[in-house]
C-alpha positions in Angstrom: -61.4 -6.4 22.8 -61.7 -6.9 26.8 -64.4 -8.6 29.0 -64.9 -5.5 30.1 -66.4 -4.4 27.1 -68.6 -7.4 26.9 -70.1 -7.2 30.6 -73.1 -4.7 30.4 -74.0 -5.3 27.2 -73.4 -2.3 25.5 -72.8 -2.0 21.3 -69.2 -2.6 20.1 -67.7 -1.0 17.1 -64.7 -3.7 16.9 -61.6 -1.7 15.5 -58.9 -3.6 13.7 -55.5 -2.1 13.4 -52.1 -3.0 11.8 -51.3 -5.3 15.0 -54.4 -7.5 14.5 -54.6 -7.2 18.3 -57.2 -9.9 19.5 -57.0 -11.7 16.2 -53.8 -12.1 15.6 -50.9 -15.1 14.8 -48.3 -15.5 17.4 -46.3 -13.9 14.7 -48.9 -10.9 14.6 -50.7 -11.5 11.4 -54.4 -11.9 11.1 -56.0 -15.0 12.6 -59.2 -15.5 10.6 -60.4 -18.1 13.4 -60.2 -15.9 16.6 -61.7 -13.1 14.6 -64.6 -15.2 13.8 -64.8 -16.3 17.0 -65.2 -12.7 18.7 -66.7 -11.0 15.7 -69.7 -13.1 16.1 -70.3 -12.1 19.5 -74.0 -10.3 19.8 -72.0 -6.8 21.2 -70.4 -6.6 18.5 -72.3 -4.7 15.4 -69.9 -3.3 13.4 -66.0 -4.0 12.6 -63.8 -1.2 11.5 -60.5 -1.6 9.8 -58.0 0.9 10.5 -56.1 1.9 7.8 -54.8 5.2 9.3 -55.6 7.6 12.0 -55.4 11.5 11.8 -53.3 11.5 15.0 -50.1 9.6 13.4 -51.1 8.5 9.6 -48.6 6.3 8.3 -46.4 6.1 11.8 -47.5 2.9 13.5 -46.9 2.6 17.2 -45.1 1.1 20.1 -47.3 -0.6 22.8 -44.1 -0.5 25.7 -43.7 -3.6 27.6 -44.2 -1.9 31.1 -47.8 -1.5 29.9 -48.4 -5.2 28.8 -49.4 -6.9 31.8 -50.8 -10.5 31.9 -54.6 -9.2 31.7 -52.8 -6.9 28.4 -51.2 -9.5 26.9 -54.5 -12.1 27.3 -56.8 -9.5 25.9 -54.0 -8.6 22.9 -52.5 -11.7 22.1 -49.2 -10.7 22.9 -46.4 -11.7 24.8 -45.8 -10.6 28.4 -43.5 -8.0 29.2 -42.5 -7.3 25.7 -42.6 -4.0 23.4 -45.1 -4.1 21.0 -45.3 -2.9 17.8 -48.2 -1.6 15.5 -46.6 -1.7 11.8 -47.6 1.4 9.6 -49.2 -0.5 6.9 -51.6 -3.6 6.7 -49.6 -7.3 6.2 -53.4 -8.7 4.9 -53.6 -6.9 2.2 -51.2 -4.8 -0.2 -53.7 -2.8 -2.8 -57.2 -1.5 -3.0 -58.5 -4.2 -4.6 -57.3 -6.7 -2.0 -58.7 -4.5 0.8 -62.3 -4.7 -0.5 -61.9 -8.4 -0.3 -60.7 -8.4 2.8 -63.6 -6.3 3.7 -66.1 -8.9 2.1 -63.6 -11.9 4.2 -64.6 -10.0 7.4 -68.1 -9.4 6.5 -68.3 -13.5 5.7 -66.3 -14.4 8.7 -68.3 -12.2 11.5 -71.9 -13.3 10.0 -72.5 -10.4 7.8 -72.3 -7.9 10.5 -71.0 -3.8 8.8 -67.6 -3.6 7.8 -66.0 -0.6 7.2 -62.3 1.5 7.4 -60.9 4.5 9.0 -58.4 6.5 7.1 -56.6 10.0 7.6 -57.2 11.5 4.0 -53.7 11.7 2.1 -53.5 11.8 -1.5 -56.3 12.2 -3.4 -55.1 9.8 -5.8 -55.0 7.2 -2.9 -58.8 7.3 -2.1 -59.6 7.7 -5.8 -57.8 4.3 -6.6 -60.1 3.2 -3.9 -63.1 4.4 -5.3 -62.0 2.9 -8.8 -61.8 -0.7 -6.9 -64.9 -0.7 -5.5 -66.6 0.3 -8.9 -64.7 -2.7 -11.0 -65.2 -5.2 -8.0 -68.6 -3.5 -6.9 -67.7 -4.4 -3.2 -68.2 -1.2 -1.0 -67.4 -0.9 2.7 -70.3 -0.7 4.3 -69.3 3.0 5.8 -65.8 5.2 5.7 -64.6 6.7 8.9 -62.9 10.1 7.8 -60.6 11.1 10.3 -59.5 14.3 10.3 -55.8 15.8 10.9 -56.9 17.2 14.4 -57.5 13.7 15.5 -55.5 13.1 18.5 -53.7 10.4 20.7 -51.2 11.9 23.5 -49.0 9.0 22.1 -48.2 10.4 19.0 -45.3 12.2 18.0 -45.7 16.1 18.3 -44.1 16.4 14.8 -47.2 14.2 13.2 -49.8 16.2 15.7 -51.9 18.4 13.7 -49.4 18.5 10.8 -49.8 15.5 8.6 -53.0 14.5 7.3 -55.8 16.8 5.9 -58.3 18.9 8.4 -61.2 17.2 9.4 -63.7 19.6 7.3 -61.6 19.4 4.4 -61.2 15.6 4.1 -65.0 15.0 5.1 -65.8 17.1 1.9 -63.4 15.5 -0.2 -64.6 12.1 0.4 -68.4 12.6 0.3 -68.3 14.7 -2.9 -65.4 12.0 -4.2 -68.3 9.1 -3.7 -71.1 11.5 -5.2 -68.9 11.8 -8.3 -68.5 8.0 -8.5 -72.3 7.0 -8.5 -71.5 5.5 -4.4 -72.8 7.8 -2.2 -76.0 6.1 -1.7 -74.0 2.4 -1.0 -71.9 4.0 1.8 -72.2 5.6 5.0 -69.8 8.5 6.0 -68.4 9.0 9.5 -66.9 12.3 10.5 -64.1 11.9 13.4 -61.5 14.6 14.4 -62.0 17.3 17.6 -65.9 17.0 17.8 -66.8 17.5 20.8 -69.6 20.5 21.0 -73.4 20.4 19.1 -72.4 22.6 17.0 -69.5 20.9 16.0 -71.5 17.9 15.3 -74.0 20.2 13.7 -71.3 21.3 11.3 -69.8 17.9 10.0 -73.6 16.9 9.2 -73.8 20.1 7.2 -70.9 18.9 4.9 -72.3 15.4 4.7 -71.5 13.2 7.5 -73.9 10.5 8.1 -72.8 10.3 11.9 -70.0 12.0 14.1 -67.6 9.9 16.3 -66.6 11.7 19.1 -63.5 10.6 21.7 -61.7 13.9 22.8 -65.2 14.9 24.3 -65.6 11.5 25.9 -61.7 12.0 27.4 -62.6 15.1 29.2 -65.7 14.1 30.6 -63.7 10.8 32.1 -61.1 13.1 33.6 -58.4 13.0 30.9 -56.1 16.5 31.5 -54.2 15.9 27.7 -50.8 15.4 30.0 -49.9 13.3 26.9 -47.9 10.5 29.1 -50.6 7.7 27.1 -47.4 5.6 25.9 -45.4 6.0 29.2 -47.9 4.4 31.9 -47.7 8.1 33.8 -50.7 9.1 33.2 -51.4 11.3 36.6 -55.5 10.9 36.2 -55.5 7.2 35.7 -57.3 6.9 32.3 -54.5 5.6 30.0 -52.5 3.4 32.8 -51.9 0.0 33.9 -50.2 1.3 37.4 -52.8 0.5 40.3 -51.0 3.0 42.1 -52.8 5.9 39.5 -55.9 4.0 38.0 -57.4 3.3 41.8 -58.1 7.3 42.1 -60.2 7.3 39.0 -63.9 6.9 40.3 -66.0 4.6 38.1 -69.0 5.8 39.3 -68.6 8.9 39.4 -66.9 9.0 35.7 -69.5 7.1 34.0 -72.3 9.7 35.1 -70.0 12.3 33.6 -69.3 10.6 30.4 -73.2 9.8 30.0 -74.5 13.3 31.4 -72.0 14.6 28.7 -73.3 12.3 25.8 -76.8 13.5 26.7 -76.0 17.3 26.8 -74.5 17.1 23.4 -77.6 15.4 21.6 -79.9 17.8 23.5 -78.4 20.6 22.6 -77.5 19.6 18.8 -81.4 18.9 18.5 -81.9 22.7 20.2 -79.8 24.0 17.1 -81.9 21.5 14.6 -85.5 23.1 16.4 -83.9 26.9 15.7 -83.0 26.5 12.0 -86.9 25.2 11.9 -85.8 21.5 10.9 -87.3 18.5 12.6 -84.3 16.0 11.9 -80.6 16.7 11.9 -81.0 14.4 8.5 -82.3 17.7 7.2 -78.6 19.6 7.3 -77.6 20.9 4.6 -74.6 22.9 3.5 -76.5 26.2 2.9 -77.3 26.2 7.0 -74.1 26.7 7.8 -72.3 30.3 7.1 -68.2 31.5 7.6 -66.9 34.7 7.1 -64.1 34.3 4.1 -63.5 37.9 4.2 -63.5 41.4 6.1 -66.9 41.9 3.8 -67.9 38.6 2.8 -69.9 36.3 4.3 -70.7 32.6 2.5 -72.5 29.3 3.0 -70.6 26.0 3.2 -73.0 25.7 -0.1 -70.6 28.2 -1.7 -67.5 27.3 0.1 -67.3 23.7 -0.1 -69.1 22.6 -4.1 -69.6 19.4 -4.9 -69.0 17.1 -7.8 -72.4 16.2 -9.8 -73.4 12.5 -9.0 -71.5 10.2 -11.5 -69.5 13.2 -12.6 -66.1 11.5 -12.0 -66.8 8.5 -14.8 -67.7 10.8 -17.6 -64.7 12.4 -19.1 -66.7 14.9 -20.4 -67.7 16.2 -17.3 -64.9 15.3 -15.2 -63.5 18.8 -13.6 -59.8 19.6 -15.0 -58.3 19.9 -11.8 -59.5 16.5 -11.0 -58.0 14.7 -14.2 -54.7 14.0 -13.0 -55.7 12.5 -9.8 -58.1 10.5 -11.4 -55.6 9.3 -14.1 -53.1 8.7 -11.3 -56.1 6.5 -9.3 -54.8 2.6 -9.6 -57.1 -0.1 -8.4 -54.5 -2.8 -8.4 -51.8 -0.8 -6.6 -51.5 2.6 -4.5 -50.1 5.5 -6.4 -46.4 6.3 -6.0 -45.5 9.5 -4.3 
């Protein structure tokens, strides 16, 4: 969390990854005092614990030494001019139950602000383990951000991009349905993230159960990103993802800020046009029946048919639990992540 984020009084969602940047000890572990001091800033509205991202789930990352300037080192609380590792997994918790304890701890340290998680869905039993832990402890994240395999960063290995993790529509439906099946949906908000950059993309994700939609790619395009995939090399040709002054000085902030704002306003305007065209008054009224998709040369079905939902509390009743869910449910363990 940099001083620049705080200058104009915007609303921030502070994402805490495995590197615990801006709230870490010299050894790279979570620092509760540093977190509490910053999380209580009025500009911070929510805290998101990143378990994984769709671009490279279970991979981690490296911030190259060339990009670790004095300013970056101070902001991230890392050594100057050294490669900085983001490990694949967190060290502040080891299993679903401990994750929920960590969420409760961050909520207390931040003064009661909403705390959620971001994940790319992998094994079904892993997410069910988290839901079982919620049921056992009665502790919930305030929100869950579902990041599809389409989620992107130019720093991701090409082998991971679009290949590892569950595609967003299927992942969102799964999370939405599981929360319903566990009787938890009314206690957790669901955010969808992954290649959503048009009004129809937003409409479609709302129809599949999202409460709101994150857009990174569209904002980056509006800012000037050309997907040169050099985010990690400090040689971004448009100046968006570099600390090289000879490159970033060519990015006209005043002009690009207007473009990003215009893009946001345009998407919301066209979303409301789509809502009005269907005869609704509010995006919260969007349902799976409002989207149709061709599934064969002669058949068109609504999302209501293509993506059937579990009934409320259905997974909790063995007599009502669908056969195809039984193995996942038995593998799910609130005290440990299921083995591969």
